[in-house]
Residue, then its C-alpha position, 0 to 999 in steps of 0.5 A: m448536526t448531520i454533517e458535523i457528526f459525519e465530519t468528526h469521523r471522516a478521517r477514521l472512515f477514510a483510513l479504514a477504507y484505504k487500508l481495505l482497498g489500497s486505493r485513494s479514489d476507491a476509498e473516497d468513493v466508499v466514504q462518499d457512499a457512507w455519507l449518503r447512507w448517513s444523510q438518509a438514515d433515521r438518526a434518531a434511531i442510531r444510538d452510536p453514530e461512530a459504530w453505525l458509520v464504521t459498520s456502513a463503511t466496512r460493509l461498503g468497503i467489503d462490497r467494493l473489494r469483491q468487485l475490485r478483486h475481479e477487476r484486478e484479475r484482468y489488470p495488465g500485469p501485477w497490481l500494486p496499491e496506490p500511494l496515499q502520501v508522497d514527499s520528495a523531501p521528507t523530514p526524519e519524523h515525517g510519517a513515522e507513525v503511519a508508515d507500518q500499517v499503510s506501507l505499500a509492502f503491508l497493503t500488498l500483503l493484505e491483497r492475499l486475504g479475502p474481503e471479510e478476512r481482511a476487514a476483520f484483521l484490520l478492525k482488530e489490528a489497526f483499529d483495536y476493535d475487540y471481537a465482540q464489536i467485530a462480530p455484529l459488524l461483519g455478521h459473524s460469530v465471535a468465534n468465526c471472527r477470532q478464527m479469521v483474524h488468527r488465520a490472517r495473522a498467520r498468513l501475513q506473518a509467513d510472508r513478512p521479513r523474518f528480521e526487522v531493521s531500524g529506519d536508519r538501516h532501511r534508508e541506508l540500504l535504499v540509498r545504496f540501492m538507488h546508486a547501484s541501480q542508477s549506475g547499473d552496477q550489477a554486482a553491487i545490486t546483487g550484493l544488496l539483495t537476498a538470493n530469492a529477492r522479489l521485484v514487482s512493478d505496476g505499469g498498468g499496461k500504460v508504460t513499460a514494466v515487468i509483466r509478472p513478478l521477477l524472482g532472484a537477485e541476479r535476474i533483478a540485477r540484470l534488469y536494472a543494469a539493462v535499464a541503466r544502459r538504456v535510459g539511465a542518463g535520462i532519469e533523476a533519482r532521489i530519496g523521498s517517502a511514500n506513505g511515510e516510509p523511505a521511497l526511491l522517487r525517479w523523475r524523467e523530464g520533470r515528471l514523476h516516473s516511478i515510486t519504489t519501496v523496498s522490504i528489508d530482511g536482516d541486512r539485505i533487500s528482500e522485495v522491491l515494489t515499483v509503482m509506475n502506472p501514470d494514473k497512480l502518480r498523477r496527483w504528484q505531477p507538476v501542474e501543466h499550464 
């Protein structure tokens, strides 16, 4: 029964680890380490296997996140989360129930929280744990956990778009942005962005990318216009999805070149996130023979 019990909770443990770390490979490592601990534990003394496993995965995830924060400080340019799911031809219903809490924008916002603060927030908001459950799991008092979640919620809310839009409106703006950026229409791109829009691209030091966030609609528009002039004809673009939200997928010579998602504030795009690091795109490349 050892493995059967663990497999019952594997998906939940992976979801927690992925939201903590923003990386499929690191999340898989955490789940594997949790399995090793479980397989060696005195299970006769474990009254609540789910609580034991979630506690183990959370603590392993926090330890791994502390290590990653130091590694990401040395990362070449901005670091963005690794997409978990990419679909080049999604149905309208595809991923609708997972998009919000694993969107690249949300995972990027979580990077601004400390490891324990991030864990407390996710356990409360994403997994519906109460403070009495979170406190012993993190080794803090109920009051401290409540304060961590309150502080995290306030920090995230301050950086999220002020006005929500429908999924259809989100997709419509992304389609218009795709056409404008492909053609290099600088005026059209500027008109789609908020004045203080932000662009972040993650090339991992392996491909050409903006090495620091680019701020301002006009600067972002000039960049896309320059890229369109240089390589526009060699790039195929289409709308797909990444982690359940609409995404602009760009292909070059049959290989996935980049994944771009956008945040919408009212009727304009406020943030553009582009994952270009080949290591984060490898899973969706065609198999080479």
